[in-house]
C-alpha positions in Angstrom: 40.4 133.8 128.9 38.4 136.3 130.9 37.8 139.8 129.8 40.7 141.2 131.8 43.2 138.7 130.3 41.8 139.4 126.8 42.0 143.1 127.2 45.7 142.9 128.2 46.4 140.7 125.2 44.6 143.1 122.9 46.4 146.1 124.4 43.3 147.7 126.0 43.8 150.0 129.0 41.1 148.4 131.1 38.9 145.2 131.0 36.2 145.3 128.4 32.7 145.1 129.8 30.4 142.9 127.7 27.5 144.9 126.1 25.0 142.9 128.1 24.9 140.6 131.1 23.6 138.0 128.6 27.1 137.5 127.3 28.7 135.0 129.7 32.1 134.7 128.0 33.7 136.3 125.0 37.0 135.9 123.1 38.5 136.9 119.9 41.9 136.2 118.5 43.9 134.0 116.1 41.7 131.2 114.6 43.7 128.4 116.3 43.3 130.1 119.7 39.6 130.5 119.2 39.2 126.9 118.0 40.7 125.7 121.3 37.8 127.4 123.1 35.0 126.0 121.0 32.8 123.3 122.6 29.9 123.2 120.1 30.2 121.0 117.0 28.6 123.3 114.3 30.8 126.3 115.1 33.9 124.1 115.3 33.1 122.5 111.9 32.4 125.9 110.3 35.7 127.3 111.7 37.6 124.3 110.3 36.1 124.9 106.9 36.9 128.6 107.1 40.5 127.8 108.0 40.8 125.5 104.9 39.3 128.2 102.7 41.6 131.0 103.8 44.8 129.3 102.9 47.6 131.8 103.3 45.2 134.8 103.5 44.0 136.5 106.6 40.5 135.4 105.8 38.6 133.9 102.8 36.1 135.8 100.6 32.4 135.1 100.3 33.1 133.7 96.8 35.2 131.0 98.4 32.4 129.8 100.7 30.3 127.0 99.3 27.2 126.5 101.4 26.8 122.9 100.2 30.1 122.1 101.9 28.4 123.0 105.2 24.9 121.8 104.4 24.9 119.7 107.6 25.0 123.0 109.6 23.1 125.4 107.3 20.3 125.7 109.8 22.8 127.1 112.3 24.5 129.5 109.9 23.8 133.1 109.1 25.7 135.8 107.1 25.6 139.6 107.3 26.7 142.2 104.9 29.1 144.9 106.3 27.9 148.2 105.0 29.3 151.7 105.2 29.0 153.6 108.5 28.9 150.5 110.7 25.6 149.1 109.4 25.1 145.3 109.3 22.4 143.7 107.4 21.3 140.0 107.5 21.9 138.4 104.1 21.1 134.7 104.7 19.7 133.2 107.9 19.4 129.5 108.7 16.1 128.1 110.0 17.3 127.5 113.6 18.6 131.0 113.7 15.4 132.4 112.3 13.4 130.5 114.8 15.6 131.8 117.6 15.2 135.4 116.4 11.4 134.9 116.4 10.7 137.4 113.6 10.4 135.1 110.6 13.3 135.2 108.1 15.2 138.4 109.0 17.1 138.5 105.6 17.4 142.2 104.7 16.9 143.4 108.2 19.5 144.9 110.6 20.2 143.8 114.2 18.3 146.9 115.3 15.2 145.8 113.3 15.4 142.3 114.8 16.4 142.9 118.4 15.3 146.5 119.2 16.7 147.6 122.6 18.8 144.4 122.8 20.6 145.0 119.5 23.9 145.7 121.2 24.3 142.0 122.1 24.5 141.3 118.3 26.2 144.5 117.2 29.2 144.5 119.6 30.5 141.1 118.4 30.0 142.2 114.8 32.0 145.3 115.4 34.8 143.4 117.1 35.0 140.8 114.3 35.1 143.4 111.6 37.5 145.9 113.3 39.9 143.3 114.5 39.5 141.1 111.3 39.6 138.1 113.5 37.3 135.3 114.6 35.1 136.2 117.6 33.4 133.7 119.9 30.9 134.2 122.7 28.7 132.1 125.0 25.6 133.8 126.1 22.4 133.2 127.9 19.5 132.8 125.6 17.1 134.5 127.9 17.7 138.0 126.5 15.8 137.3 123.3 12.7 135.2 123.8 11.7 134.1 127.3 9.2 131.6 125.8 11.9 129.6 124.2 13.4 126.6 126.0 17.1 127.5 125.1 19.4 128.0 128.1 22.4 129.3 126.3 24.2 129.4 123.0 27.7 129.5 121.6 28.2 131.9 118.6 31.2 132.1 116.3 31.7 135.1 113.9 34.2 134.9 111.1 35.3 137.7 108.8 35.1 137.4 105.0 36.5 139.8 102.5 37.9 140.2 99.0 41.2 141.5 100.5 43.0 141.0 103.8 42.3 144.6 104.6 38.5 144.9 104.5 35.8 142.7 105.9 32.7 142.9 103.7 30.7 140.0 105.1 30.5 138.2 108.5 29.9 134.4 108.5 28.3 133.3 111.8 27.4 130.0 113.3 25.5 129.4 116.5 24.6 126.3 118.4 21.9 126.3 121.1 21.5 124.2 124.3 18.0 123.5 125.4 16.8 123.1 129.0 16.5 119.3 128.4 20.1 119.1 127.0 21.5 121.1 129.8 19.8 118.8 132.4 21.5 115.8 130.8 25.0 117.5 130.9 
């Protein structure tokens, strides 16, 4: 679904412009709809686990999430605390994600601390996920963060977590990266 189609579905008056040209495609909606758009294995597996955990709720809580159930993908997973006044803080960050960020382990840092002027690429998806209380998915160029990395693009999935269906207090994220070598084989 392109931005115009999504905006119409979401009831927006005009198409949403992604916060950066780095975001190639973005979508948010019901979990089953988002799952149909996933191409990467790690985000798909994490979404399937999230769906099992939520049961009849809108989304599961952090207490429901057992990292050992997703140990195969822990390097691709990160979690943020949702704090008052729209502040997000990295709580746990997998090793592949830390490597991609290029700042060591960013636990305790905000997206502004990690990305500086490019923080909106991380903040906009977090805001959508928490405000809509729905899964959010985007594919983006990896060039916006570290030009010395050999990643071409990545697929990132953001999932709300909360103690009630009304308030998101954590965001569970999973990203999978495609390197130049992998892209050349596709």
